[in-house]
mmCIF file as gemmi writes it, N, C-alpha and C atoms, coordinates in Angstrom:
data_model
loop_
_atom_site.group_PDB
_atom_site.id
_atom_site.type_symbol
_atom_site.label_atom_id
_atom_site.label_alt_id
_atom_site.label_comp_id
_atom_site.label_asym_id
_atom_site.label_entity_id
_atom_site.label_seq_id
_atom_site.pdbx_PDB_ins_code
_atom_site.Cartn_x
_atom_site.Cartn_y
_atom_site.Cartn_z
_atom_site.occupancy
_atom_site.B_iso_or_equiv
_atom_site.pdbx_formal_charge
_atom_site.auth_seq_id
_atom_site.auth_asym_id
_atom_site.pdbx_PDB_model_num
ATOM 1 N N . ASP Axp A 1 ? -28.142 31.451 -6.681 1 0 ? 1 A 1
ATOM 2 C CA . ASP Axp A 1 ? -27.106 30.598 -6.532 1 0 ? 1 A 1
ATOM 3 C C . ASP Axp A 1 ? -25.929 31.176 -5.84 1 0 ? 1 A 1
ATOM 4 N N . ARG Axp A 2 ? -25.396 30.609 -4.484 1 0 ? 2 A 1
ATOM 5 C CA . ARG Axp A 2 ? -25.097 30.843 -3.976 1 0 ? 2 A 1
ATOM 6 C C . ARG Axp A 2 ? -23.863 29.921 -3.745 1 0 ? 2 A 1
ATOM 7 N N . GLY Axp A 3 ? -22.467 29.512 -4.181 1 0 ? 3 A 1
ATOM 8 C CA . GLY Axp A 3 ? -21.319 28.732 -4.047 1 0 ? 3 A 1
ATOM 9 C C . GLY Axp A 3 ? -22.153 27.15 -4.415 1 0 ? 3 A 1
ATOM 10 N N . GLY Axp A 4 ? -22.921 27.305 -5.961 1 0 ? 4 A 1
ATOM 11 C CA . GLY Axp A 4 ? -23.4 25.923 -6.081 1 0 ? 4 A 1
ATOM 12 C C . GLY Axp A 4 ? -24.598 25.813 -5.308 1 0 ? 4 A 1
ATOM 13 N N . HIS Axp A 5 ? -25.411 26.282 -4.731 1 0 ? 5 A 1
ATOM 14 C CA . HIS Axp A 5 ? -26.661 26.017 -4.011 1 0 ? 5 A 1
ATOM 15 C C . HIS Axp A 5 ? -27.406 26.834 -3.875 1 0 ? 5 A 1
ATOM 16 N N . PRO Axp A 6 ? -28.725 26.608 -4.866 1 0 ? 6 A 1
ATOM 17 C CA . PRO Axp A 6 ? -29.642 27.391 -4.891 1 0 ? 6 A 1
ATOM 18 C C . PRO Axp A 6 ? -30.63 27.711 -3.688 1 0 ? 6 A 1
ATOM 19 N N . VAL Axp A 7 ? -30.786 29.266 -4.296 1 0 ? 7 A 1
ATOM 20 C CA . VAL Axp A 7 ? -31.285 30.035 -2.847 1 0 ? 7 A 1
ATOM 21 C C . VAL Axp A 7 ? -32.835 30.848 -3.324 1 0 ? 7 A 1
ATOM 22 N N . VAL Axp A 8 ? -33.979 30.932 -2.659 1 0 ? 8 A 1
ATOM 23 C CA . VAL Axp A 8 ? -34.921 31.113 -2.476 1 0 ? 8 A 1
ATOM 24 C C . VAL Axp A 8 ? -35.274 32.334 -1.626 1 0 ? 8 A 1
ATOM 25 N N . VAL Axp A 9 ? -35.452 33.675 -2.319 1 0 ? 9 A 1
ATOM 26 C CA . VAL Axp A 9 ? -35.265 34.328 -1.414 1 0 ? 9 A 1
ATOM 27 C C . VAL Axp A 9 ? -37.042 34.799 -1.002 1 0 ? 9 A 1
ATOM 28 N N . LEU Axp A 10 ? -37.599 35.237 -0.114 1 0 ? 10 A 1
ATOM 29 C CA . LEU Axp A 10 ? -38.926 35.843 0.154 1 0 ? 10 A 1
ATOM 30 C C . LEU Axp A 10 ? -39.219 37.222 0.68 1 0 ? 10 A 1
ATOM 31 N N . ASP Axp A 11 ? -39.253 38.096 0.11 1 0 ? 11 A 1
ATOM 32 C CA . ASP Axp A 11 ? -39.201 39.636 0.782 1 0 ? 11 A 1
ATOM 33 C C . ASP Axp A 11 ? -40.614 40.281 0.855 1 0 ? 11 A 1
ATOM 34 N N . ASP Axp A 12 ? -41.243 40.611 2.472 1 0 ? 12 A 1
ATOM 35 C CA . ASP Axp A 12 ? -42.119 41.424 2.291 1 0 ? 12 A 1
ATOM 36 C C . ASP Axp A 12 ? -41.907 42.734 2.924 1 0 ? 12 A 1
ATOM 37 N N . ARG Axp A 13 ? -42.092 43.925 2.173 1 0 ? 13 A 1
ATOM 38 C CA . ARG Axp A 13 ? -41.558 45.036 2.468 1 0 ? 13 A 1
ATOM 39 C C . ARG Axp A 13 ? -42.205 45.692 3.636 1 0 ? 13 A 1
ATOM 40 N N . GLU Axp A 14 ? -43.5 45.251 4.148 1 0 ? 14 A 1
ATOM 41 C CA . GLU Axp A 14 ? -44.451 45.623 5.245 1 0 ? 14 A 1
ATOM 42 C C . GLU Axp A 14 ? -44.292 45.305 6.437 1 0 ? 14 A 1
ATOM 43 N N . LEU Axp A 15 ? -44.09 43.704 6.39 1 0 ? 15 A 1
ATOM 44 C CA . LEU Axp A 15 ? -43.724 42.867 7.817 1 0 ? 15 A 1
ATOM 45 C C . LEU Axp A 15 ? -42.298 43.603 8.148 1 0 ? 15 A 1
ATOM 46 N N . GLN Axp A 16 ? -42.694 43.882 9.104 1 0 ? 16 A 1
ATOM 47 C CA . GLN Axp A 16 ? -41.489 44.062 10.547 1 0 ? 16 A 1
ATOM 48 C C . GLN Axp A 16 ? -41.43 43.7 11.623 1 0 ? 16 A 1
ATOM 49 N N . LEU Axp A 17 ? -39.934 42.583 11.911 1 0 ? 17 A 1
ATOM 50 C CA . LEU Axp A 17 ? -40.219 41.368 13.317 1 0 ? 17 A 1
ATOM 51 C C . LEU Axp A 17 ? -39.013 42.423 14.004 1 0 ? 17 A 1
ATOM 52 N N . SER Axp A 18 ? -39.214 42.287 15.375 1 0 ? 18 A 1
ATOM 53 C CA . SER Axp A 18 ? -38.393 42.167 16.31 1 0 ? 18 A 1
ATOM 54 C C . SER Axp A 18 ? -37.406 41.244 16.136 1 0 ? 18 A 1
ATOM 55 N N . PRO Axp A 19 ? -36.173 41.382 16.762 1 0 ? 19 A 1
ATOM 56 C CA . PRO Axp A 19 ? -35.401 40.048 16.863 1 0 ? 19 A 1
ATOM 57 C C . PRO Axp A 19 ? -35.888 39.475 17.799 1 0 ? 19 A 1
ATOM 58 N N . GLU Axp A 20 ? -36.59 39.656 18.759 1 0 ? 20 A 1
ATOM 59 C CA . GLU Axp A 20 ? -37.383 38.76 19.572 1 0 ? 20 A 1
ATOM 60 C C . GLU Axp A 20 ? -38.5 38.012 18.687 1 0 ? 20 A 1
ATOM 61 N N . ALA Axp A 21 ? -39.5 38.127 18.121 1 0 ? 21 A 1
ATOM 62 C CA . ALA Axp A 21 ? -39.999 37.708 17.112 1 0 ? 21 A 1
ATOM 63 C C . ALA Axp A 21 ? -39.396 36.787 16.227 1 0 ? 21 A 1
ATOM 64 N N . ARG Axp A 22 ? -38.352 36.951 15.715 1 0 ? 22 A 1
ATOM 65 C CA . ARG Axp A 22 ? -37.379 36.351 14.539 1 0 ? 22 A 1
ATOM 66 C C . ARG Axp A 22 ? -36.824 34.869 15.382 1 0 ? 22 A 1
ATOM 67 N N . LEU Axp A 23 ? -36.177 35.143 16.974 1 0 ? 23 A 1
ATOM 68 C CA . LEU Axp A 23 ? -36.206 33.402 17.357 1 0 ? 23 A 1
ATOM 69 C C . LEU Axp A 23 ? -36.794 32.963 17.778 1 0 ? 23 A 1
ATOM 70 N N . ARG Axp A 24 ? -38.403 33.369 17.819 1 0 ? 24 A 1
ATOM 71 C CA . ARG Axp A 24 ? -39.592 32.763 17.842 1 0 ? 24 A 1
ATOM 72 C C . ARG Axp A 24 ? -40.27 32.066 16.912 1 0 ? 24 A 1
ATOM 73 N N . LEU Axp A 25 ? -39.883 32.642 15.695 1 0 ? 25 A 1
ATOM 74 C CA . LEU Axp A 25 ? -40.575 32.588 14.783 1 0 ? 25 A 1
ATOM 75 C C . LEU Axp A 25 ? -41.297 31.171 13.86 1 0 ? 25 A 1
ATOM 76 N N . PHE Axp A 26 ? -40.532 30.13 14.438 1 0 ? 26 A 1
ATOM 77 C CA . PHE Axp A 26 ? -40.907 28.966 13.849 1 0 ? 26 A 1
ATOM 78 C C . PHE Axp A 26 ? -41.425 28.034 15.158 1 0 ? 26 A 1
ATOM 79 N N . ASP Axp A 27 ? -41.43 28.705 15.736 1 0 ? 27 A 1
ATOM 80 C CA . ASP Axp A 27 ? -42.447 28.222 17.025 1 0 ? 27 A 1
ATOM 81 C C . ASP Axp A 27 ? -43.679 28.088 16.645 1 0 ? 27 A 1
ATOM 82 N N . PRO Axp A 28 ? -44.594 26.701 16.427 1 0 ? 28 A 1
ATOM 83 C CA . PRO Axp A 28 ? -45.868 26.776 15.928 1 0 ? 28 A 1
ATOM 84 C C . PRO Axp A 28 ? -46.968 27.542 16.653 1 0 ? 28 A 1
ATOM 85 N N . ARG Axp A 29 ? -46.693 28.133 17.98 1 0 ? 29 A 1
ATOM 86 C CA . ARG Axp A 29 ? -47.422 28.984 18.782 1 0 ? 29 A 1
ATOM 87 C C . ARG Axp A 29 ? -47.008 30.443 18.973 1 0 ? 29 A 1
ATOM 88 N N . VAL Axp A 30 ? -46.286 31.071 17.819 1 0 ? 30 A 1
ATOM 89 C CA . VAL Axp A 30 ? -46.146 32.164 17.723 1 0 ? 30 A 1
ATOM 90 C C . VAL Axp A 30 ? -47.483 33.215 17.429 1 0 ? 30 A 1
ATOM 91 N N . GLU Axp A 31 ? -47.378 34.298 18.082 1 0 ? 31 A 1
ATOM 92 C CA . GLU Axp A 31 ? -48.564 34.979 17.315 1 0 ? 31 A 1
ATOM 93 C C . GLU Axp A 31 ? -48.217 36.798 16.896 1 0 ? 31 A 1
ATOM 94 N N . VAL Axp A 32 ? -47.884 37.043 15.991 1 0 ? 32 A 1
ATOM 95 C CA . VAL Axp A 32 ? -46.6 38.598 15.763 1 0 ? 32 A 1
ATOM 96 C C . VAL Axp A 32 ? -48.094 39.077 15.316 1 0 ? 32 A 1
ATOM 97 N N . ASP Axp A 33 ? -47.899 40.672 15.943 1 0 ? 33 A 1
ATOM 98 C CA . ASP Axp A 33 ? -48.842 42.128 15.977 1 0 ? 33 A 1
ATOM 99 C C . ASP Axp A 33 ? -48.151 42.826 15.869 1 0 ? 33 A 1
ATOM 100 N N . GLN Axp A 34 ? -48.185 43.591 14.461 1 0 ? 34 A 1
ATOM 101 C CA . GLN Axp A 34 ? -47.996 44.367 13.854 1 0 ? 34 A 1
ATOM 102 C C . GLN Axp A 34 ? -48.833 45.68 13.632 1 0 ? 34 A 1
ATOM 103 N N . GLY Axp A 35 ? -49.641 45.65 14.301 1 0 ? 35 A 1
ATOM 104 C CA . GLY Axp A 35 ? -51.127 46.531 13.97 1 0 ? 35 A 1
ATOM 105 C C . GLY Axp A 35 ? -51.671 45.76 13.229 1 0 ? 35 A 1
ATOM 106 N N . ARG Axp A 36 ? -51.641 44.806 12.454 1 0 ? 36 A 1
ATOM 107 C CA . ARG Axp A 36 ? -52.277 43.736 11.807 1 0 ? 36 A 1
ATOM 108 C C . ARG Axp A 36 ? -52.045 42.445 12.643 1 0 ? 36 A 1
ATOM 109 N N . THR Axp A 37 ? -53.091 41.683 13.026 1 0 ? 37 A 1
ATOM 110 C CA . THR Axp A 37 ? -52.463 39.871 13.821 1 0 ? 37 A 1
ATOM 111 C C . THR Axp A 37 ? -52.094 39.512 12.697 1 0 ? 37 A 1
ATOM 112 N N . MET Axp A 38 ? -50.993 38.419 12.238 1 0 ? 38 A 1
ATOM 113 C CA . MET Axp A 38 ? -50.357 37.576 11.503 1 0 ? 38 A 1
ATOM 114 C C . MET Axp A 38 ? -50.142 36.249 12.652 1 0 ? 38 A 1
ATOM 115 N N . ARG Axp A 39 ? -51.122 35.078 12.708 1 0 ? 39 A 1
ATOM 116 C CA . ARG Axp A 39 ? -51.198 33.808 12.944 1 0 ? 39 A 1
ATOM 117 C C . ARG Axp A 39 ? -49.955 33.291 12.394 1 0 ? 39 A 1
ATOM 118 N N . LEU Axp A 40 ? -48.515 32.749 12.986 1 0 ? 40 A 1
ATOM 119 C CA . LEU Axp A 40 ? -48.143 32.07 11.981 1 0 ? 40 A 1
ATOM 120 C C . LEU Axp A 40 ? -48.241 30.497 12.489 1 0 ? 40 A 1
ATOM 121 N N . ASP Axp A 41 ? -49.084 29.721 12.086 1 0 ? 41 A 1
ATOM 122 C CA . ASP Axp A 41 ? -49.397 28.516 12.096 1 0 ? 41 A 1
ATOM 123 C C . ASP Axp A 41 ? -48.527 27.41 12.139 1 0 ? 41 A 1
ATOM 124 N N . ILE Axp A 42 ? -48.865 26.324 12.649 1 0 ? 42 A 1
ATOM 125 C CA . ILE Axp A 42 ? -48.011 25.221 12.737 1 0 ? 42 A 1
ATOM 126 C C . ILE Axp A 42 ? -47.262 24.62 11.286 1 0 ? 42 A 1
ATOM 127 N N . SER Axp A 43 ? -47.755 25.353 9.933 1 0 ? 43 A 1
ATOM 128 C CA . SER Axp A 43 ? -46.89 25.128 8.862 1 0 ? 43 A 1
ATOM 129 C C . SER Axp A 43 ? -46.061 25.851 8.613 1 0 ? 43 A 1
ATOM 130 N N . LEU Axp A 44 ? -45.827 26.617 9.271 1 0 ? 44 A 1
ATOM 131 C CA . LEU Axp A 44 ? -44.307 27.59 9.133 1 0 ? 44 A 1
ATOM 132 C C . LEU Axp A 44 ? -43.522 26.783 9.882 1 0 ? 44 A 1
ATOM 133 N N . ALA Axp A 45 ? -43.611 26.513 11.354 1 0 ? 45 A 1
ATOM 134 C CA . ALA Axp A 45 ? -42.749 25.548 12.145 1 0 ? 45 A 1
ATOM 135 C C . ALA Axp A 45 ? -42.605 24.093 10.77 1 0 ? 45 A 1
ATOM 136 N N . LEU Axp A 46 ? -43.529 23.246 10.802 1 0 ? 46 A 1
ATOM 137 C CA . LEU Axp A 46 ? -43.169 22.24 9.924 1 0 ? 46 A 1
ATOM 138 C C . LEU Axp A 46 ? -42.041 22.498 8.701 1 0 ? 46 A 1
ATOM 139 N N . ALA Axp A 47 ? -42.508 23.289 7.533 1 0 ? 47 A 1
ATOM 140 C CA . ALA Axp A 47 ? -41.537 23.448 6.6 1 0 ? 47 A 1
ATOM 141 C C . ALA Axp A 47 ? -40.443 24.263 7.061 1 0 ? 47 A 1
ATOM 142 N N . HIS Axp A 48 ? -40.063 24.529 8.409 1 0 ? 48 A 1
ATOM 143 C CA . HIS Axp A 48 ? -38.887 24.935 8.457 1 0 ? 48 A 1
ATOM 144 C C . HIS Axp A 48 ? -37.921 23.72 9.041 1 0 ? 48 A 1
ATOM 145 N N . GLN Axp A 49 ? -38.924 22.948 9.646 1 0 ? 49 A 1
ATOM 146 C CA . GLN Axp A 49 ? -38.324 21.599 10.221 1 0 ? 49 A 1
ATOM 147 C C . GLN Axp A 49 ? -37.695 20.322 8.637 1 0 ? 49 A 1
ATOM 148 N N . LEU Axp A 50 ? -38.908 20.469 7.966 1 0 ? 50 A 1
ATOM 149 C CA . LEU Axp A 50 ? -38.315 19.63 6.949 1 0 ? 50 A 1
ATOM 150 C C . LEU Axp A 50 ? -37.349 20.207 6.035 1 0 ? 50 A 1
ATOM 151 N N . LEU Axp A 51 ? -37.306 21.41 5.7 1 0 ? 51 A 1
ATOM 152 C CA . LEU Axp A 51 ? -36.232 21.863 4.999 1 0 ? 51 A 1
ATOM 153 C C . LEU Axp A 51 ? -34.884 22.097 5.89 1 0 ? 51 A 1
ATOM 154 N N . SER Axp A 52 ? -34.535 21.924 6.738 1 0 ? 52 A 1
ATOM 155 C CA . SER Axp A 52 ? -33.396 21.9 7.488 1 0 ? 52 A 1
ATOM 156 C C . SER Axp A 52 ? -33.035 20.605 7.651 1 0 ? 52 A 1
ATOM 157 N N . ARG Axp A 53 ? -34.184 19.148 7.937 1 0 ? 53 A 1
ATOM 158 C CA . ARG Axp A 53 ? -33.737 18.028 8.107 1 0 ? 53 A 1
ATOM 159 C C . ARG Axp A 53 ? -33.317 17.625 6.567 1 0 ? 53 A 1
ATOM 160 N N . ASN Axp A 54 ? -33.482 18.368 5.594 1 0 ? 54 A 1
ATOM 161 C CA . ASN Axp A 54 ? -32.973 17.705 4.318 1 0 ? 54 A 1
ATOM 162 C C . ASN Axp A 54 ? -32.047 18.782 3.896 1 0 ? 54 A 1
ATOM 163 N N . GLY Axp A 55 ? -31.24 19.395 5.058 1 0 ? 55 A 1
ATOM 164 C CA . GLY Axp A 55 ? -29.747 19.916 4.466 1 0 ? 55 A 1
ATOM 165 C C . GLY Axp A 55 ? -29.861 21.584 4.022 1 0 ? 55 A 1
ATOM 166 N N . ALA Axp A 56 ? -31.139 22.145 4.062 1 0 ? 56 A 1
ATOM 167 C CA . ALA Axp A 56 ? -31.327 23.794 3.781 1 0 ? 56 A 1
ATOM 168 C C . ALA Axp A 56 ? -31.155 24.356 4.663 1 0 ? 56 A 1
ATOM 169 N N . ARG Axp A 57 ? -30.932 25.546 4.553 1 0 ? 57 A 1
ATOM 170 C CA . ARG Axp A 57 ? -30.619 26.469 5.757 1 0 ? 57 A 1
ATOM 171 C C . ARG Axp A 57 ? -31.186 27.686 5.645 1 0 ? 57 A 1
ATOM 172 N N . VAL Axp A 58 ? -32.1 28.107 6.443 1 0 ? 58 A 1
ATOM 173 C CA . VAL Axp A 58 ? -33.206 29.42 6.437 1 0 ? 58 A 1
ATOM 174 C C . VAL Axp A 58 ? -32.606 30.389 7.303 1 0 ? 58 A 1
ATOM 175 N N . THR Axp A 59 ? -32.815 31.42 6.496 1 0 ? 59 A 1
ATOM 176 C CA . THR Axp A 59 ? -32.287 32.69 7.736 1 0 ? 59 A 1
ATOM 177 C C . THR Axp A 59 ? -33.153 34.015 7.451 1 0 ? 59 A 1
ATOM 178 N N . VAL Axp A 60 ? -33.936 34.074 8.226 1 0 ? 60 A 1
ATOM 179 C CA . VAL Axp A 60 ? -34.442 35.62 8.597 1 0 ? 60 A 1
ATOM 180 C C . VAL Axp A 60 ? -34.25 36.947 8.862 1 0 ? 60 A 1
ATOM 181 N N . GLU Axp A 61 ? -34.244 37.679 7.974 1 0 ? 61 A 1
ATOM 182 C CA . GLU Axp A 61 ? -33.479 39.178 8.325 1 0 ? 61 A 1
ATOM 183 C C . GLU Axp A 61 ? -34.887 40.136 8.507 1 0 ? 61 A 1
ATOM 184 N N . SER Axp A 62 ? -34.604 41.347 9.134 1 0 ? 62 A 1
ATOM 185 C CA . SER Axp A 62 ? -35.507 41.861 8.986 1 0 ? 62 A 1
ATOM 186 C C . SER Axp A 62 ? -34.893 43.574 9.349 1 0 ? 62 A 1
ATOM 187 N N . ASP Axp A 63 ? -35.278 44.639 8.595 1 0 ? 63 A 1
ATOM 188 C CA . ASP Axp A 63 ? -34.557 46.101 9.009 1 0 ? 63 A 1
ATOM 189 C C . ASP Axp A 63 ? -35.709 46.803 9.045 1 0 ? 63 A 1
ATOM 190 N N . GLU Axp A 64 ? -35.319 47.292 10.138 1 0 ? 64 A 1
ATOM 191 C CA . GLU Axp A 64 ? -35.975 49.249 10.308 1 0 ? 64 A 1
ATOM 192 C C . GLU Axp A 64 ? -36.452 49.487 9.335 1 0 ? 64 A 1
ATOM 193 N N . GLY Axp A 65 ? -37.619 49.696 8.96 1 0 ? 65 A 1
ATOM 194 C CA . GLY Axp A 65 ? -37.909 50.442 7.368 1 0 ? 65 A 1
ATOM 195 C C . GLY Axp A 65 ? -38.377 49.735 6.213 1 0 ? 65 A 1
ATOM 196 N N . GLY Axp A 66 ? -37.504 48.582 6.578 1 0 ? 66 A 1
ATOM 197 C CA . GLY Axp A 66 ? -37.37 47.598 5.405 1 0 ? 66 A 1
ATOM 198 C C . GLY Axp A 66 ? -37.482 46.716 5.085 1 0 ? 66 A 1
ATOM 199 N N . GLY Axp A 67 ? -38.611 46.054 6.232 1 0 ? 67 A 1
ATOM 200 C CA . GLY Axp A 67 ? -39.179 44.807 5.66 1 0 ? 67 A 1
ATOM 201 C C . GLY Axp A 67 ? -38.627 43.524 6.306 1 0 ? 67 A 1
ATOM 202 N N . THR Axp A 68 ? -39.071 42.743 6.2 1 0 ? 68 A 1
ATOM 203 C CA . THR Axp A 68 ? -38.826 41.519 6.725 1 0 ? 68 A 1
ATOM 204 C C . THR Axp A 68 ? -38.065 40.647 5.022 1 0 ? 68 A 1
ATOM 205 N N . ARG Axp A 69 ? -37.238 39.524 5.299 1 0 ? 69 A 1
ATOM 206 C CA . ARG Axp A 69 ? -36.424 38.581 3.799 1 0 ? 69 A 1
ATOM 207 C C . ARG Axp A 69 ? -36.102 37.196 4.483 1 0 ? 69 A 1
ATOM 208 N N . CYS Axp A 70 ? -37.046 36.48 3.932 1 0 ? 70 A 1
ATOM 209 C CA . CYS Axp A 70 ? -36.179 35.317 4.339 1 0 ? 70 A 1
ATOM 210 C C . CYS Axp A 70 ? -35.918 34.561 2.944 1 0 ? 70 A 1
ATOM 211 N N . SER Axp A 71 ? -34.269 33.935 3.638 1 0 ? 71 A 1
ATOM 212 C CA . SER Axp A 71 ? -33.603 32.973 2.532 1 0 ? 71 A 1
ATOM 213 C C . SER Axp A 71 ? -33.59 31.688 3.088 1 0 ? 71 A 1
ATOM 214 N N . ILE Axp A 72 ? -33.749 30.581 2.028 1 0 ? 72 A 1
ATOM 215 C CA . ILE Axp A 72 ? -34.066 29.489 1.933 1 0 ? 72 A 1
ATOM 216 C C . ILE Axp A 72 ? -32.597 29.003 0.988 1 0 ? 72 A 1
ATOM 217 N N . MET Axp A 73 ? -31.52 28.703 1.799 1 0 ? 73 A 1
ATOM 218 C CA . MET Axp A 73 ? -30.619 27.953 0.809 1 0 ? 73 A 1
ATOM 219 C C . MET Axp A 73 ? -30.356 26.616 1.03 1 0 ? 73 A 1
ATOM 220 N N . LEU Axp A 74 ? -30.95 26.185 -0.373 1 0 ? 74 A 1
ATOM 221 C CA . LEU Axp A 74 ? -31.095 24.676 -0.958 1 0 ? 74 A 1
ATOM 222 C C . LEU Axp A 74 ? -29.693 23.934 -0.424 1 0 ? 74 A 1
ATOM 223 N N . PRO Axp A 75 ? -29.901 22.91 -0.627 1 0 ? 75 A 1
ATOM 224 C CA . PRO Axp A 75 ? -28.386 21.809 -0.471 1 0 ? 75 A 1
ATOM 225 C C . PRO Axp A 75 ? -28.181 22.038 -2.168 1 0 ? 75 A 1
ATOM 226 N N . SER Axp A 76 ? -27.002 21.598 -2.458 1 0 ? 76 A 1
ATOM 227 C CA . SER Axp A 76 ? -26.184 21.462 -4.12 1 0 ? 76 A 1
ATOM 228 C C . SER Axp A 76 ? -27.008 19.762 -3.864 1 0 ? 76 A 1
ATOM 229 N N . ALA Axp A 77 ? -27.016 19.987 -5.564 1 0 ? 77 A 1
ATOM 230 C CA . ALA Axp A 77 ? -27.786 18.481 -6.447 1 0 ? 77 A 1
ATOM 231 C C . ALA Axp A 77 ? -26.86 17.374 -5.881 1 0 ? 77 A 1
ATOM 232 N N . GLU Axp A 78 ? -25.2 17.841 -5.561 1 0 ? 78 A 1
ATOM 233 C CA . GLU Axp A 78 ? -24.129 16.537 -4.827 1 0 ? 78 A 1
ATOM 234 C C . GLU Axp A 78 ? -24.392 16.532 -3.82 1 0 ? 78 A 1
ATOM 235 N N . ALA Axp A 79 ? -24.985 16.916 -2.76 1 0 ? 79 A 1
ATOM 236 C CA . ALA Axp A 79 ? -25.439 16.676 -1.331 1 0 ? 79 A 1
ATOM 237 C C . ALA Axp A 79 ? -26.362 15.536 -1.299 1 0 ? 79 A 1
């Protein structure tokens, strides 16, 4: 909970995304290859669009050696 906003945090300790990959993360056609192939299909793009249109804020951070964290800050109940 950040300032009355519920927050959902998803951590993947193995996946590391470059800054360029993070910029394209919600593009339905992007493919990220980190020694393993992971296809990010249209479902990720649709989820981001649905969350954003309903007032949520989505951020993605990736640390060298620390994996990737996706945070979803939902709108407060009053919004």
